N, C-alpha and C positions, 0 to 999 in steps of 0.2 A: 430428591434430596436425601432420602433414607439410603438409597443405593449408593450414593456418593460417600455417605458417612461410613457405610459398611466397607466400601472399597478402600477408603482412606485408612480405616482402622486395620484392615488386613495388610495394607501396604506398610503401615507403621510396625505392625507385629512382625511382618516378614523382614523388614529392615533391621529391627532389633535382634531378631533371631540370627540374621546373617552376621550382624556385628558381633554377637556372642560367639558364633562359630569361628569368626575370624580371629577373635581374641584367643580362644582355646587353641586354634591352629598355630597362632604365633607362639604361644607358650610351648606347645609341643615341638615346634620347629626349633626353637632355641635350645630346648632340653636335648633333643636328638643331636643337635650340633655339638653341644658340650660333651655328651656321652661318647659320641664318635671321636671327638678330638682327644679325649682322655684315653680311649681304647687304642687309638692309632699310635699312641706313644707308649704302649705297653712295654716294649722291650727296653726303652730308655728308663722308664720308671722302675722296672724290675732290676735293672743294672744298678741304679742309684740305691735302691733298698738293700740289695746284697752288699754294696760297698759299705754302707753304714752298719749293716749287720756284722761285717768283717771288722770294721773299726772298733766297735763295741766300747765306746768311750763313756765313762761314768759322768755323773752330774757336775756341771760347770767345767768339765775337761773336754767337752765335745767340740774341739777345735776343728778337726777335719770334717766332721759330720755337719756342723753348722756352716762351714765354708762351702761345702758342696751344695747345700740347699740355697744359700745366698747367691752363689754364682749362677745357678739354674734360674732363679728369679730375675737376676740382672740380665741374663742372656735373653730373657723373654720380656724385657721392657719395663720391669719394676724398678722403682727407686728404692734402694735398700739403705736403711739406717742401721748400722751395726753398733754393738756395744751399748745398747740402751739400758737404762735403769742400773748402771754401774756393773753390768754383767758382760764380760767380753764375748760370750757366745750367744747372747740374746740379740734379736734383731726385729725390725718392723719393715716389711716390704709393702710398698704402696703403689697402686695404679688407679688413675682416674681422678675425678674431682667432684665435689658437691655431695649431696645426699641422694640416697641413703648411703651410710658407711657400714659395710658388712665385713666383719673380721673372721678369719679362719685360723684356728690355733694349730700349731705344729710342735711336736715334741721329738726328741732324738737321743735321749740318754739311755745308757745300758745299766744293768745291775751287776754289782761286784760278786765274784765267786760263782758265776753260773756259766762258765765256759762250756761250750758243747758244739759238736759238729752238726751237720744237717742229716744225720743218720737216725733211724728209728730205734736206736739203742744208745745207751749212755756211753759216749766217747768224748773225752775232753778235747777241745780245739787248741789247748795249750795257751790260753789267754787268761787274763785276770778277771774278765767280766764277760757277760753275754746279754743278748737282747731277749730276756725272759718275759718282758712285758710288751714286746713288739713295737717299741717306739721308733725303730728304724723304718717301719711301715707307716707309722703315724705321720711322721714329718713329710715323707714323700707323697703320701696321699693328699695331704693338705696343700702342698705346693702344686700338685697336679690339678686339684680343684681350683685353686687360685688362678692358675694360668688359663684354664678353660674360661673362667669368668672374665679375665682380662681381655681375651680375644673378642668376646661379645661386646664389651665396652668399647674396645678399639674400633670395631666395625659399626659402632653407633646403634647397636640393637637396643640398648637402653643406656641411661646415664647413672652416674654414682661413683662410689669409690670402693675398691676391694683392697683389703689389707690382710697380709699373712704375717702372723706373729710367731717368730721363732722363740720357743719357750724351753729353756734348758732346765735340767735338774728337777723334773717332776717327782722323781723317786726320792722323796725325803728332803730335797733342797728347797722346795716351795718357790721355784723360779717365778711363776706367774704372780705370786703375791707381790713381789718387788715391782713387776710391771703395772699392777693395779695401783700400788702405793705411789708410783711415780706419775700417775694420772694419764697413762698411755691409752686408756679405754674411754676417756672422757668424751671424745667425739664419735664413738662407735655406737651404732644403733642396735646391732644384734651380733652376738658371737656364736660361731658354729664350731663344733669339735667332734671328734670320734675317738674310739679306742679299739684296739685289737681285742678279740675274744674268741669264744668257741661256738657262738651262735649269732644270728642276725636279729637286731631289734633296736628300736629307739630307746634311749636311756630315760626311764621313768622311775628309777630307784635312786634315792639320794645317796650321799656319801657321808662318812663319818668325819666330823671335825677332829683335828689332830694337832697336838703340840708335842714337839720333840726337843730333846736336849742331851748334851753330853755332860755327865757329872764326873768331876775330876777330884780325886782325893790325893793328898800329899802327906807323907809321913816321914819317918827317919829310918834309913838303912842301917842294918847291923848283921852280924853273923847269926844265922838262924839257930845254930847249935851252941856256939861258944859264948855269945852275949845277947840272947834274945831280949833281956830286960832293957837293953839300951835302944831297942827298935820300937817303932810305931808303924804297924803295917797299913799301908794304903789299901791293900787288897782286903784286909779285914773291914775297912770302911765300906768298900763296894759290897762285900758279902753281907754285912749287917744291913745295909740299905736294901739289898735285894730281898733279904728275909722279911724285913718289915713291910715292903711293898707286897710281897706274896701273902702275908697275913692280912693286909688291908683289903685284898680282893673280896673277902667275905662281906665287907662293909661299904661297898660302893654299888651304884646302880648296875644291874646285871647286863645292861647293854654296853658297858664299858669294855674296852680292850686295852690291855697294857702289855707291851713286849719290850724286851731288852736284850742286848748282847754286851758281854765284857770285851771291850776293844783293847784293853791293856791290863794284864793281871800280874805283871812282873816278868823277870827274865830267867831267874834260876831259883829252884826250891830252897837252896841254902843261903839265899840273900833275901832278907826282909825287904819287900818292895817299898820304895819311898814314893812311888807314883802308881796309880791305877785309875782306870777310866771305864765307865759303863754308859752305854748309849740307850736312851729310853724313848719309846713312843707311848703317848697317852691318847686314846680315842674315845669319842662318845658322839651320838647323833646330834647333840645340841652344843653349840659353841660355848654357851655360858657354863654348862656342866663340865666341859672338858677343861676349862680354865680352873674351876674349883678343884677338880680331881688332880690336875697337874700341881696345884699349890700344895696339896697334901703329899704328893710324891716328893716335892722339894723339902717338906718338913721331915720326911723320913731320912733324906740325905743329911739334913742338919743334925738330926738325932744320931745318925750313924757316926758322924764326925765327932760329936761330943763323946759318945760311948767308946770310941776307939782312940781318942786323943790324937786325931788327925785334923787336917784342915780340908775344907771342901769349897769348891766353886763350880758353878755350872754355866754352860754356854747354850743359849737358845739356838737351835739349828733350824727348825721349821715350825710352821704353824699355819693350818689351813681351815677355812670355814666348811661347813656342810654345803651341799649342792642344792640350789634352788631349781625346781623343775617348772618349765613353762609349757602348759598344756597347748596353748595356741600354736606355738612353734613346733611342738612335738607332733601335732596332727598334720602339719604341713610336711614335716620330714617323713612321717610314716607313709604318706601317699607316694613320696618320691622313692623311698626304700622299696616299697612294693612294686613300683614301676621299674626300678633297676633290677630287682630279683636277687636271689641268693647265689651261692657258689656251686658250680658243677665240676666234679673231679673226673680225671681220666682213670682208666683201669689201674695204671701204675700208682696213681695217687691214692686210690682206694686201698690198694695193697699196702702202701706205706702207712696209711691211717690205721688199718687193722693191726699191723705189727706194733705201731706205737701204742695203741689202746691196750695191747696185751701186757704192756709194762705198767699200767696204772695200778693194778692190784684190786680193782673193783669193776663191776659191770659198767660199761660206758654206753651212751646213746649211739644209735646207728651213725656211721660216718656220713651217710647221705643227708643227715639233718642240716648240713651246711647249705643245702638248697632251700631251706624253709625260712620264711619271714615270720617272726613272732608278732602276734597282734598287740596293738597298743594297750598297755595296762599299767596303771599306777600301782606300785607296790609300796605298802605302808612302811616296811622296815627300811632302815637306812643303808642296807648293804653291808659289806664287810671290809671295804677299803676306803681310802681317803684320796683326795685329789685337789691340787691347787686350782683346778677349774672352778672349785667352789667359790673362791674369792672373786673370780671373774663373774660368776653368776650373781654376786651381790653388787656388781658394778654396772651390769648391762644384761638385758634378756639373753639367755643362753640356751642352746639346744645341742644335743649330741646323740650319737648312735654307737652301737658296737656291730662289728661284722666278723664273720667266721674266718679268721686268719689262722686258727689252730683247729686241729681235729676235734670233733665233738668229745666233750668230757675232759679236755686238757685243762689243767690248772695253770693260772697265771703264776709267774715267778717259779717256773719249773724248767728242768732241762728239756722236757718235751716241748714246751712253748718255744724255746730257743731253736730246737730242731725244725719245727714247722716253719718258723720265721725265715729260715735259710732255704726254703723250697718255694715252688710256685703255689703251694697250698696257701702260704702267707700272702704272696703277691696277688692272687685272685681275690682273696678277701679284701685286701687293700684297695683294689679297684672298685669294689662294691661301695666302699665308703667314699672314695674320691668322687664317684659319679653322684652318689646320693647327696653329698654336701653341695656339689655344684648345682644340682637341680633345685635344691632347697633355696640356695642363694638366688637363683633365677626367679623363683616365686616372690621372694622378698623385694627384688629390684623392680619387678613388674607390678606388684600389688602392695604399695606402701601402707594400705589400710591394715594389712596383716601385722606390720611392724607396730602400728599405733595400738592395735588390740593387744599385742604382746607386751607393750610398755605399760598399758593399764594393769594387766595381770601382774607384771613385775613390781609395780609400785604398791599394789595391794599386798604382795608377799613381804616386801621389805619393810613397809610401814614406816614407823618413826626411827627405826634403827639407823644409827650413824656408823658407817663402816670404820673399823679399826683393825689393823693387821694383828693377828694373834701372836706373831713373832716380835711385836714391838717395833722399835726404830732401829734395830740392828742393821748393819750393812749386809749385803749378800754373803752367805757362808761359802765362799768360793773354794775353800779347802776342806769341806765337811767330809769328803771321802778319803782324806789323808789319814 
């Protein structure tokens, strides 16, 4: 009897072990299939990325870029709903049915004033904008990842729904905020995103909450020399406001970031301008603090108008939350990033990288760092930028990564970033993210317990907070780049 028990126990142990190995093998098989599928379409995705890089369309104007991504998803069997949330270039592409519902975020807007060729020296491409934040790569990688998952669902490797969200105007237009506000993430279980960068790592640094507005001053025109007493300078209103904001910097939390540009200061020195406009960003790690500081900026504008005898009005342009980090999902993504690996350059690409780094004006990390995967580490500071992904992270558990699409040391929003994005240095980094996102999604489809654990963490982070868009109830600022 004892021998029978021992044999039975061994049999059960062997069976359990075999089952475990079978499960791991299935996971690896699907991941290999997804990675191979993405890589096999490298030339297509590279061509798409370069097309959008060449289009260089700014926020809410990304007509051709959005259409290209939408058509690619349609050609691959997705049902595409365009013009969602009142935004012509926003879309949601869906394949599959039932739970879980995994969303992949895609961006595709360029930045104004950063036209650049793909050369390692500063040469304008003769355009009004450039992809200095790599969103041409962002959108294509997300589409590639979504298509790879769609194929696995189509082959009945697992069940569920994959959604690709076309998200315009991340650069100041807060596009995703309108998608969240419209309830488009209500049925989503997890959102996955990525961003171009100069290194490879899972995002474990938050983002700054942000409120932005255009302050418009109106005065009275007059001849600046013959009858200045008859005029009331709108530009004086802008300059008075800027002076007061700059004095205010001493008396606000040191983590605050405030920046502005004068978008209209008049047309001729001898004409007292009757209209002037200044565009402000106010940032802070905490959403409640950014609201308080923004209100103080509004007070300076009101004071400036009184002091210069002009009239002032302002238009909210954007408003984004800080970014919630989900450790559960980050650990899953980290393993898949390590499995995918970093970027390897050819000799010609190394030479390009060295030439580009020579333009930085400071010592740069080795070009070969693009092959390194950063260890997972929570960084307590809130980073230096803002993103409307923050609002998504308050609606659904969210995870993201950065991959090396730019030469090590390259700053975002620089001509060097535009240059890298127009070469295969950018494309190779894009593929790292496309594969990593697909592999992460596979884990979530196959192991729903990971989703449940992530949701518990998410609910603890959000607590009793009831989400409210920082930009209020305004309609999408479709002309904010005008």
